[in-house]
C-alpha positions as CSV (number, residue, x, y, z in Angstrom):
1,M,24.5,-90.0,13.7
2,L,25.5,-91.1,10.2
3,R,28.1,-93.8,10.1
4,S,30.9,-93.9,7.5
5,A,29.7,-95.6,4.3
6,S,30.8,-99.1,3.4
7,P,32.0,-99.9,-0.2
8,H,28.5,-101.1,-0.9
9,G,26.7,-98.0,0.5
10,I,25.3,-99.6,3.6
11,T,27.3,-100.0,6.8
12,P,26.2,-102.7,9.2
13,S,25.5,-101.6,12.8
14,R,27.8,-104.3,14.1
15,T,30.3,-106.9,12.8
16,Y,28.6,-109.8,11.1
17,K,29.2,-113.2,12.6
18,P,27.6,-116.3,11.2
19,A,25.0,-117.7,13.5
20,F,25.6,-121.3,12.3
21,S,28.4,-123.5,11.1
22,L,28.5,-125.7,7.9
23,S,30.2,-128.5,9.9
24,A,28.2,-131.3,11.4
25,R,26.7,-130.7,14.9
26,T,27.6,-132.9,17.7
27,S,24.1,-133.0,19.2
28,S,22.0,-135.9,17.9
29,S,18.9,-133.6,18.0
30,S,20.4,-131.5,15.3
31,V,20.7,-134.3,12.8
32,T,17.8,-134.4,10.3
33,S,16.9,-136.7,7.5
34,N,17.2,-133.8,5.0
35,P,20.3,-131.7,5.7
36,K,19.8,-129.6,2.6
37,K,16.3,-128.6,3.7
38,S,17.5,-127.8,7.2
39,L,20.3,-125.6,5.9
40,F,17.9,-123.8,3.6
41,Q,15.5,-123.1,6.4
42,E,18.2,-121.7,8.6
43,L,19.5,-119.5,5.7
44,Q,16.0,-118.3,5.2
45,T,15.6,-117.4,8.8
46,Q,18.9,-115.5,8.9
47,L,18.0,-113.7,5.7
48,S,14.7,-112.6,7.1
49,F,16.4,-111.3,10.2
50,R,18.9,-109.3,8.2
51,I,16.1,-107.9,6.0
52,D,14.2,-106.7,9.1
53,E,17.4,-105.0,10.4
54,A,18.0,-103.3,7.0
55,S,14.3,-102.2,7.0
56,K,14.7,-100.6,10.4
57,M,17.8,-98.8,9.2
58,L,16.2,-97.6,6.0
59,K,13.2,-96.2,8.0
60,N,15.7,-94.2,10.1
61,T,17.7,-93.0,7.1
62,P,15.5,-90.0,6.3
63,Q,15.7,-88.7,9.9
64,M,19.5,-89.3,9.9
65,L,19.9,-87.5,6.6
66,L,17.8,-84.6,7.7
67,D,19.8,-84.4,10.9
68,A,23.0,-84.4,8.9
69,V,21.7,-81.6,6.7
70,V,20.9,-79.4,9.7
71,D,24.2,-80.2,11.4
72,S,26.2,-79.3,8.3
73,T,24.2,-76.3,7.2
74,F,23.1,-74.5,10.4
75,K,25.4,-73.1,13.1
76,F,23.7,-72.7,16.5
77,S,25.0,-69.9,18.8
78,D,24.0,-68.7,22.2
79,Q,22.4,-65.2,22.5
80,T,24.5,-63.2,24.9
81,L,23.1,-61.4,27.9
82,H,24.4,-58.0,29.0
83,P,25.0,-57.3,32.7
84,S,21.6,-55.6,33.1
85,E,20.0,-58.8,31.8
86,S,21.7,-61.2,34.2
87,N,18.5,-62.4,35.8
88,F,17.0,-63.4,32.5
89,A,19.5,-66.2,32.4
90,P,18.1,-69.8,33.1
91,V,18.7,-71.8,36.2
92,D,18.9,-75.6,36.9
93,E,16.2,-77.7,38.5
94,I,16.9,-78.2,42.2
95,G,15.7,-81.8,42.3
96,G,12.9,-81.6,44.9
97,P,11.3,-79.3,47.4
98,I,13.5,-77.4,49.9
99,E,12.2,-76.1,53.2
100,I,12.8,-72.4,53.7
101,L,13.9,-71.2,57.2
102,Q,14.8,-67.6,56.4
103,I,11.7,-65.5,56.6
104,E,11.8,-61.8,57.5
105,G,8.5,-60.6,59.1
106,E,5.6,-63.0,59.6
107,I,3.2,-64.8,57.3
108,P,-0.3,-63.6,58.4
109,E,-2.4,-66.1,60.3
110,D,-5.3,-65.7,57.9
111,F,-3.1,-66.2,54.8
112,P,-4.5,-69.2,53.0
113,E,-2.7,-72.5,52.6
114,G,-1.8,-73.3,49.1
115,V,0.8,-72.9,46.4
116,Y,2.1,-69.7,44.8
117,I,3.3,-70.8,41.4
118,R,4.8,-68.9,38.5
119,N,5.7,-69.8,34.9
120,G,8.5,-68.4,32.8
121,S,11.1,-68.9,30.2
122,N,14.1,-71.0,31.2
123,P,15.9,-71.9,27.9
124,L,17.6,-75.3,27.7
125,F,21.4,-75.4,27.3
126,G,22.0,-72.1,29.0
127,A,20.6,-69.5,26.6
128,L,18.2,-68.6,23.9
129,H,19.7,-69.5,20.5
130,S,20.2,-68.1,17.1
131,T,21.3,-69.9,13.9
132,A,23.3,-68.8,10.8
133,S,23.3,-70.6,7.5
134,V,23.4,-70.0,3.8
135,F,19.7,-69.0,4.1
136,G,20.5,-66.2,6.6
137,E,20.0,-65.8,10.3
138,S,17.1,-66.6,12.6
139,S,16.7,-66.2,16.4
140,E,14.5,-67.2,19.2
141,I,12.7,-64.2,20.6
142,W,12.7,-63.1,24.3
143,V,9.4,-64.7,25.1
144,E,10.6,-68.2,23.9
145,G,12.5,-70.6,26.0
146,E,11.2,-73.7,27.8
147,G,8.7,-73.2,30.6
148,M,9.9,-73.7,34.1
149,L,7.6,-73.6,37.1
150,H,8.7,-72.0,40.4
151,A,6.5,-73.0,43.3
152,V,6.3,-71.8,46.9
153,Y,4.3,-74.1,49.2
154,F,2.5,-72.6,52.3
155,T,1.2,-75.2,54.8
156,K,0.1,-74.9,58.4
157,S,0.8,-77.3,61.2
158,R,-1.8,-78.3,63.9
159,S,-0.1,-75.7,66.1
160,A,-0.9,-73.0,63.4
161,S,2.8,-72.5,62.6
162,W,3.7,-72.0,59.0
163,S,5.9,-74.3,56.9
164,V,7.2,-72.9,53.6
165,S,9.1,-74.8,50.9
166,Y,10.3,-74.1,47.4
167,A,10.6,-76.2,44.3
168,N,11.1,-75.7,40.6
169,R,10.8,-77.9,37.5
170,Y,10.6,-77.8,33.8
171,V,7.3,-78.3,32.1
172,Q,8.1,-81.7,30.4
173,S,6.8,-81.0,27.0
174,E,7.3,-83.4,24.1
175,T,9.8,-81.1,22.4
176,L,11.8,-80.5,25.6
177,K,12.2,-84.3,25.9
178,I,13.4,-84.5,22.3
179,E,16.2,-81.9,22.9
180,Q,17.1,-83.3,26.4
181,A,17.5,-86.8,24.8
182,R,19.8,-85.4,22.1
183,Q,21.6,-83.1,24.6
184,K,21.7,-80.2,22.2
185,P,19.4,-77.6,20.6
186,C,17.6,-79.2,17.7
187,F,14.7,-77.0,16.7
188,L,15.7,-74.2,14.3
189,P,14.4,-70.7,15.4
190,A,11.4,-69.9,13.2
191,I,10.0,-66.6,14.3
192,E,12.4,-63.7,13.9
193,G,15.1,-63.2,11.3
194,D,15.7,-63.5,7.5
195,S,12.6,-64.8,5.8
196,P,14.4,-67.6,3.8
197,A,16.0,-68.9,7.1
198,I,12.6,-68.9,8.8
199,I,10.9,-70.7,5.9
200,V,13.6,-73.4,5.8
201,A,13.4,-73.7,9.6
202,Y,9.6,-74.3,9.3
203,I,10.1,-77.0,6.7
204,L,13.0,-78.8,8.4
205,N,11.4,-78.7,11.9
206,Y,8.2,-80.2,10.5
207,L,10.0,-82.9,8.5
208,R,12.2,-83.9,11.5
209,F,9.8,-83.5,14.4
210,G,6.2,-83.2,12.9
211,K,5.9,-79.6,14.2
212,V,7.2,-76.3,13.2
213,N,7.9,-74.8,16.7
214,K,8.6,-76.1,20.1
215,N,5.9,-76.6,22.7
216,I,7.3,-74.2,25.3
217,S,4.4,-74.0,27.9
218,N,6.1,-71.0,29.5
219,T,3.5,-68.2,29.9
220,N,0.9,-68.9,32.5
221,V,-0.5,-71.4,35.1
222,F,-4.3,-71.6,35.6
223,E,-6.7,-73.8,37.5
224,H,-10.1,-75.1,36.3
225,A,-12.3,-77.7,38.0
226,G,-9.7,-78.7,40.4
227,R,-6.9,-79.3,37.9
228,V,-3.9,-77.1,37.2
229,Y,-2.4,-76.5,33.8
230,A,0.7,-74.8,32.3
231,V,0.2,-73.1,29.0
232,A,1.6,-71.0,26.2
233,E,-0.7,-69.9,23.4
234,S,1.2,-71.8,20.8
235,H,0.1,-75.1,22.1
236,Q,-2.5,-76.8,24.2
237,P,-2.3,-76.8,28.1
238,Q,-0.4,-79.5,29.9
239,E,-1.7,-80.7,33.3
240,I,0.6,-80.2,36.3
241,C,0.6,-82.1,39.6
242,L,1.0,-79.5,42.3
243,R,2.5,-82.0,44.7
244,N,5.7,-82.6,42.7
245,L,5.3,-80.4,39.6
246,E,5.2,-83.4,37.4
247,T,3.8,-82.9,33.9
248,G,0.8,-84.9,32.9
249,N,-1.3,-85.2,29.8
250,T,-2.0,-82.5,27.2
251,W,-5.5,-81.1,27.8
252,D,-7.5,-81.2,24.5
253,I,-10.9,-81.4,26.3
254,G,-11.7,-85.0,25.4
255,G,-10.2,-84.7,22.0
256,K,-12.5,-81.8,20.9
257,W,-10.0,-79.0,21.0
258,D,-7.5,-79.5,18.2
259,R,-5.7,-76.2,18.0
260,P,-3.6,-73.7,20.2
261,F,-5.1,-72.5,23.4
262,T,-5.0,-69.0,25.0
263,A,-2.7,-68.3,27.9
264,H,-5.5,-66.3,29.5
265,P,-8.7,-68.4,29.7
266,K,-11.5,-66.7,31.7
267,V,-14.0,-68.1,34.2
268,A,-17.4,-66.8,33.3
269,P,-19.2,-65.1,36.2
270,G,-22.2,-67.1,37.5
271,S,-21.8,-70.2,35.4
272,G,-18.2,-71.1,36.2
273,E,-17.7,-72.1,32.6
274,L,-14.2,-71.5,31.1
275,V,-14.1,-69.2,28.0
276,I,-11.2,-70.0,25.8
277,F,-9.9,-69.3,22.3
278,G,-7.1,-70.4,20.0
279,S,-5.2,-68.3,17.4
280,D,-3.5,-69.9,14.4
281,A,-1.4,-68.7,11.4
282,K,-3.8,-70.5,9.0
283,R,-7.6,-70.4,8.7
284,P,-9.6,-70.5,10.9
285,F,-7.5,-67.7,12.4
286,L,-9.4,-67.5,15.7
287,V,-11.8,-70.0,17.3
288,V,-13.7,-69.3,20.6
289,G,-14.8,-72.1,22.9
290,V,-16.7,-72.6,26.1
291,V,-15.8,-75.4,28.5
292,S,-18.1,-76.8,31.1
293,D,-17.6,-75.8,34.7
294,D,-16.4,-79.4,35.5
295,G,-13.9,-79.3,32.7
296,T,-15.2,-82.4,31.0
297,K,-17.1,-81.0,28.0
298,L,-16.5,-78.5,25.2
299,K,-20.0,-77.0,25.2
300,H,-19.4,-74.5,22.3
301,K,-16.8,-74.0,19.6
302,V,-17.1,-71.4,16.8
303,D,-14.9,-69.8,14.2
304,V,-15.1,-66.0,14.6
305,K,-14.1,-65.7,10.9
306,L,-11.4,-63.1,11.2
307,D,-9.7,-61.9,8.0
308,R,-6.2,-62.1,9.4
309,S,-4.2,-64.0,12.0
310,T,-3.8,-61.8,15.0
311,L,-1.4,-62.5,17.9
312,C,-4.2,-62.2,20.4
313,H,-3.1,-62.8,24.0
314,D,-6.2,-62.2,26.1
315,I,-10.0,-62.5,26.1
316,G,-12.6,-60.8,28.3
317,V,-15.9,-62.0,29.7
318,T,-19.0,-60.4,31.2
319,L,-22.1,-61.9,32.6
320,K,-23.5,-62.5,29.0
321,Y,-20.7,-61.8,26.6
322,N,-17.2,-62.8,25.4
323,I,-15.0,-59.9,24.5
324,I,-12.7,-60.4,21.5
325,L,-9.7,-58.4,20.5
326,D,-8.8,-58.0,16.8
327,L,-5.6,-55.9,16.9
328,P,-2.9,-55.3,14.3
329,L,-0.1,-57.5,15.8
330,T,-0.3,-60.1,13.1
331,I,1.2,-63.4,12.0
332,D,1.4,-63.5,8.2
333,I,2.9,-66.4,6.3
334,D,2.3,-64.6,2.9
335,R,4.2,-61.6,4.2
336,L,7.1,-63.9,5.2
337,T,7.3,-65.5,1.8
338,K,7.6,-62.0,0.3
339,G,10.6,-61.2,2.4
340,G,8.9,-59.6,5.4
341,Q,8.7,-60.7,9.0
342,L,6.4,-63.4,10.3
343,I,5.2,-61.3,13.3
344,E,4.7,-57.6,12.8
345,F,2.8,-54.8,14.4
346,E,1.0,-53.1,11.5
347,K,0.8,-49.5,12.7
348,G,-1.4,-48.4,9.8
349,S,-3.9,-51.2,10.1
350,Y,-7.2,-51.4,12.0
351,S,-8.1,-52.3,15.6
352,R,-11.5,-53.4,16.9
353,I,-13.2,-55.0,19.9
354,G,-16.0,-57.6,19.4
355,V,-18.8,-58.3,21.8
356,M,-20.1,-61.8,21.3
357,P,-23.0,-63.5,23.2
358,R,-21.6,-66.4,25.2
359,Y,-22.8,-69.0,22.8
360,G,-22.9,-66.8,19.7
361,D,-21.4,-67.3,16.3
362,A,-19.4,-65.1,13.9
363,E,-22.5,-63.3,12.7
364,S,-23.6,-62.4,16.2
365,V,-20.5,-60.5,17.1
366,M,-20.9,-56.7,17.3
367,W,-17.7,-55.0,16.3
368,F,-16.5,-51.6,17.5
369,D,-13.8,-49.9,15.4
370,L,-10.8,-48.3,17.2
371,E,-7.7,-46.4,16.2
372,P,-4.7,-48.6,15.7
373,L,-3.3,-49.8,19.1
374,C,-1.5,-52.6,20.8
375,M,-2.8,-54.3,24.0
376,F,-1.7,-57.6,25.5
377,H,-3.7,-57.7,28.7
378,L,-7.2,-56.8,29.8
379,I,-7.8,-55.8,33.4
380,N,-11.5,-56.6,33.3
381,C,-14.8,-56.3,31.4
382,F,-18.3,-55.8,32.7
383,E,-21.8,-54.7,31.7
384,E,-23.3,-51.4,32.8
385,G,-26.7,-50.5,31.4
386,D,-26.5,-50.5,27.6
387,E,-22.7,-50.4,27.7
388,V,-20.0,-53.0,27.9
389,V,-17.0,-51.6,29.7
390,V,-13.5,-52.8,28.6
391,Q,-10.4,-52.0,30.6
392,G,-6.9,-52.8,29.4
393,F,-3.3,-51.6,29.1
394,R,-2.9,-49.8,25.8
395,S,0.3,-48.9,24.0
396,A,1.3,-47.5,20.6
397,D,3.6,-50.3,19.6
398,S,4.4,-53.9,20.5
399,I,7.2,-55.4,22.6
400,I,6.7,-58.7,20.8
401,P,8.5,-60.1,18.8
402,G,11.1,-57.8,20.4
403,P,11.2,-54.1,19.5
404,R,14.4,-52.5,18.4
405,L,14.4,-48.7,19.0
406,N,16.9,-46.3,17.4
407,K,19.2,-44.6,19.9
408,Q,17.3,-41.3,19.5
409,D,14.1,-43.1,20.6
410,M,15.7,-44.1,24.0
411,V,15.0,-41.4,26.5
412,P,17.7,-41.4,29.3
413,E,17.0,-40.6,32.9
414,T,19.2,-38.1,34.7
415,S,21.3,-41.0,36.0
416,E,21.8,-43.8,33.4
417,L,23.8,-46.1,35.6
418,T,23.3,-47.1,39.2
419,K,26.2,-46.8,41.6
420,H,26.7,-50.6,41.3
421,G,27.1,-50.3,37.5
422,K,24.7,-53.1,36.8
423,T,21.4,-51.6,35.6
424,R,21.3,-49.1,32.8
425,K,17.9,-47.4,33.2
426,H,15.8,-45.6,30.6
427,E,12.5,-44.0,30.7
428,I,9.9,-45.7,28.5
429,N,9.6,-44.3,25.1
430,E,6.0,-43.4,24.2
431,K,6.0,-46.2,21.6
432,L,6.1,-48.8,24.3
433,F,4.5,-46.8,27.2
434,S,1.5,-48.8,28.4
435,R,-1.4,-47.0,30.2
436,L,-4.7,-48.0,31.5
437,Y,-7.5,-47.2,29.1
438,E,-11.3,-47.7,29.4
439,W,-13.6,-48.2,26.5
440,R,-17.4,-48.0,26.7
441,L,-19.1,-49.9,24.0
442,N,-22.8,-48.9,23.6
443,L,-24.8,-51.9,22.3
444,E,-27.8,-49.7,21.5
445,T,-26.2,-46.9,19.6
446,K,-23.3,-49.0,18.4
447,T,-20.9,-46.2,19.4
448,V,-17.7,-46.3,21.4
449,S,-16.1,-43.8,23.7
450,G,-13.0,-44.0,25.9
451,E,-10.5,-42.3,28.0
452,Y,-7.1,-42.9,29.7
453,L,-7.4,-43.6,33.4
454,T,-3.7,-43.3,34.2
455,G,-1.1,-40.7,33.1
456,T,2.3,-40.7,31.6
457,K,4.3,-41.1,34.8
458,W,3.9,-44.9,35.2
459,S,4.0,-47.6,32.5
460,L,1.9,-50.5,33.6
461,E,1.6,-54.2,32.7
462,F,0.7,-57.6,34.0
463,P,-2.6,-56.6,35.6
464,M,-4.4,-58.6,38.3
465,I,-7.7,-58.3,40.2
466,H,-9.6,-60.3,42.9
467,N,-10.7,-63.3,40.7
468,N,-14.2,-63.3,42.2
469,Y,-14.7,-60.0,40.4
470,T,-13.9,-61.3,36.9
471,G,-16.6,-60.1,34.5
472,V,-18.4,-57.8,37.0
473,R,-17.9,-54.3,38.1
474,H,-14.9,-53.9,40.4
475,N,-13.2,-51.1,42.4
476,Y,-9.5,-52.2,42.5
477,A,-6.8,-53.5,40.2
478,Y,-3.1,-54.1,40.6
479,A,-0.2,-54.0,38.1
480,Q,3.6,-54.2,37.8
481,I,5.3,-50.9,36.9
482,V,8.0,-50.8,34.3
483,D,11.0,-49.4,36.0
484,S,13.7,-49.7,33.4
485,L,14.6,-51.1,30.0
486,T,17.7,-53.2,29.5
487,R,19.6,-52.3,26.4
488,S,22.2,-53.8,24.1
489,G,24.8,-52.1,22.1
490,G,24.9,-51.1,18.4
491,N,22.8,-48.7,16.4
492,S,19.6,-50.4,17.2
493,E,18.6,-51.1,20.8
494,K,16.9,-54.3,21.9
495,V,14.7,-53.6,24.9
496,L,13.4,-55.8,27.7
497,P,11.2,-54.5,30.5
498,K,12.0,-54.9,34.2
499,Y,9.4,-54.1,36.8
500,G,10.7,-52.2,39.8
501,S,7.4,-51.3,41.6
502,L,3.8,-52.4,42.0
503,A,0.7,-50.3,41.6
504,K,-2.7,-50.4,43.2
505,L,-5.4,-48.7,41.0
506,C,-8.3,-47.3,43.0
507,L,-10.8,-47.2,40.1
508,E,-13.6,-45.4,41.9
509,E,-11.3,-42.6,43.3
510,R,-9.8,-39.8,41.3
511,E,-6.5,-38.0,41.9
512,N,-6.3,-34.3,42.7
513,V,-4.5,-33.0,39.6
514,T,-3.8,-29.6,38.2
515,E,-2.9,-30.5,34.6
516,T,-5.9,-30.1,32.3
517,S,-4.7,-33.1,30.3
518,A,-4.5,-35.3,33.4
519,K,-8.0,-34.7,34.7
520,D,-10.1,-37.7,35.9
521,L,-7.1,-40.0,36.4
522,V,-7.7,-42.7,38.9
523,K,-5.9,-42.8,42.2
524,M,-2.8,-44.9,42.3
525,E,-0.8,-46.2,45.3
526,I,2.8,-47.3,44.6
527,H,4.7,-50.0,46.4
528,R,8.4,-49.5,45.6
529,L,10.7,-52.5,45.8
530,G,13.9,-50.5,46.1
531,E,17.0,-49.9,44.0
532,D,18.0,-52.8,41.7
533,R,15.0,-54.9,42.8
534,F,12.5,-56.2,40.3
535,C,9.4,-58.3,40.5
536,S,7.6,-60.9,38.3
537,G,4.6,-63.0,38.4
538,A,2.6,-60.9,40.9
539,S,-0.8,-62.2,42.0
540,F,-3.6,-61.2,44.3
541,V,-4.4,-63.5,47.2
542,P,-7.7,-62.9,49.0
543,R,-7.7,-63.0,52.8
544,V,-9.4,-66.0,54.4
545,G,-12.8,-64.6,55.5
546,G,-12.2,-61.2,54.0
547,T,-15.2,-59.1,53.3
548,H,-13.8,-56.4,51.0
549,E,-12.6,-56.5,47.5
550,D,-9.1,-55.3,48.4
551,D,-8.9,-57.4,51.6
552,G,-5.8,-59.6,50.8
553,W,-2.2,-59.5,49.7
554,I,-0.1,-59.2,46.6
555,I,2.4,-62.0,46.4
556,S,5.4,-61.7,44.0
557,F,8.8,-63.0,43.2
558,V,11.4,-60.2,43.7
559,H,15.1,-60.4,42.7
560,D,17.8,-58.2,44.1
561,E,20.4,-57.6,41.3
562,K,22.9,-56.2,43.7
563,T,23.1,-59.3,45.9
564,N,21.9,-61.7,43.3
565,T,19.3,-63.2,45.7
566,S,15.6,-63.9,45.1
567,Q,12.7,-63.6,47.5
568,V,8.9,-63.8,47.7
569,H,7.3,-60.7,49.1
570,I,3.8,-60.7,50.7
571,I,2.3,-57.1,50.6
572,D,-0.9,-56.1,52.4
573,T,-3.1,-54.5,49.8
574,Q,-4.8,-52.3,52.4
575,R,-1.4,-50.9,53.5
576,F,0.0,-51.1,50.0
577,E,2.7,-48.4,50.3
578,G,4.1,-49.9,53.4
579,A,6.8,-52.6,53.8
580,P,5.9,-56.2,53.0
581,V,4.5,-58.2,55.9
582,A,6.9,-61.0,55.0
583,K,10.0,-61.5,52.8
584,I,10.8,-65.2,52.1
585,T,14.4,-65.7,50.9
586,L,14.7,-68.5,48.3
587,P,17.4,-71.1,48.1
588,Q,18.4,-70.1,44.6
589,R,18.0,-67.3,42.1
590,V,14.6,-67.2,40.3
591,P,14.8,-65.6,36.8
592,Y,12.3,-63.0,35.7
593,G,9.3,-64.7,34.3
594,F,5.7,-64.1,33.2
595,H,2.4,-64.9,35.0
596,G,1.9,-66.3,38.4
597,T,-1.1,-67.4,40.5
598,F,-2.0,-68.6,43.9
599,I,-3.8,-72.0,44.1
600,H,-5.6,-73.0,47.2
601,S,-4.7,-76.2,48.9
602,N,-8.0,-78.0,48.1
603,T,-6.9,-78.0,44.4
604,N,-5.2,-81.0,42.8
605,G,-4.7,-82.9,46.1
606,P,-2.7,-82.0,49.2
607,V,0.2,-79.6,48.7
608,N,2.2,-80.4,51.8
609,T,5.1,-82.0,50.1
610,K,7.9,-83.4,52.3
611,P,11.0,-81.2,51.7
612,A,14.0,-83.0,50.5
613,K,16.2,-80.8,52.7
614,N,16.3,-77.6,54.7
615,W,17.8,-74.4,53.6
616,T,18.8,-71.2,55.3
617,A,21.0,-68.4,53.9
């Protein structure tokens, strides 16, 4: 904070008191043969001390002035949530693990010990923020907000009885610590809004903090070589201790990775190497890397030499290849300076998929042109003869940075409001409807063919498979089903998806259909959560000793908006449409989030934390 100025322009930090007296000292040791020299030396010492203090103050002056400019020019405001968005609101840290005593059903004996952990947005200070200034308005988008980890620990006693506990904690990023220390939002929103406001936010954030955006680490959690990391693709991963959810060091692979890091790295089949990439708003726009199976060495790093910055969220792997997506959801600083948006889905631009040998370079990539499309998540990729098969969830538009549909674009259901009046449901407009699509890329003829494998009844996202089948042919996949879109008022509707069901995709089985347009669709099994219940962070957990690809469970956080309670459901994937085998009621609400995973107990040390307290509903 700036202090009020003194008449001379500098205000001392405290009242000045002389550290010495001009009168004679009583101690004989203070008497010298040259009083004038002694006085001069003491004055010199005091002057040096004051100069040091003034120097420190001057060093802090630019920061203080910049803070004053921001405080006087920008007005922060909370983004309001509508009733149907209540479980997007953040929660507090609970301060340590809590043992859970309320479990409906039974946790199977052959369920593995470990930690089910999910990442997600949990904005500091109660809400996402917007700012208004003479430069215009800018806002944080719905995928921002500081990362919070929610973990459920499964441990077995010697008597084979289960102990379950829950903990949550913020990912302690550098920028989170800055705002916590100041006890207020400090970073200006720099993604969506008026272009002058975003440009000024970039400049001021960089001058004040040395970075243009916050390190939110809110998207995913992954494990490699026995270590666990939280990550968002705007920054490098941060190591997490599973025992207490403490945040460790940033993982830059021994100083060799100096750029953002994908939220969806993939373990290459056979070698166990980790295939990664990083997108950036400046050249090089996309760099691919290969990390050793023990996580200690960056074995390969190459600029793919894209012509644009694409907001690429996923990468695929096969036995021999890396699968690269070059899609028209772009980040364009030049567009921003001309008055456009920083992030935009360019509907008229091109899309393509690249097949790159594991250790290839830009010239080795074989590109296959597609019609314009949006796709955030791949299900899997694998080789089959001369073809590389790519499966993913395809849509015609992007839900990032945050689509706003005109009212005529929102297609209402027969009943818009539930009887509880909390959830306003809407069918998914075709612009955002996400369906499973399969491309076959022929490496010999250099041609591409493709087809939809799911119809227009279910909009699917957040896919998962048995991890042992990553990069090889598989028979099953799972996904969350978009049940409804929340909506805000006004002439333009902001939409957020909520997932009211789960799907099992039987990729080698076909449905019996009568519609000509729906032929050859894969069989789907639906697990319905029930009215006003929505899931997030679902993950596949293989059965201990299981022999089949679908032998295991889907585990997911589920929130009941009617009772405002959160649970973890365990669903048998071989009895997918039946009731969960276990429902674990959590001690507090868990907001909707992003990706989750199950990490076995031999990773990152023992997971049997001692609960701070017991809890039952």
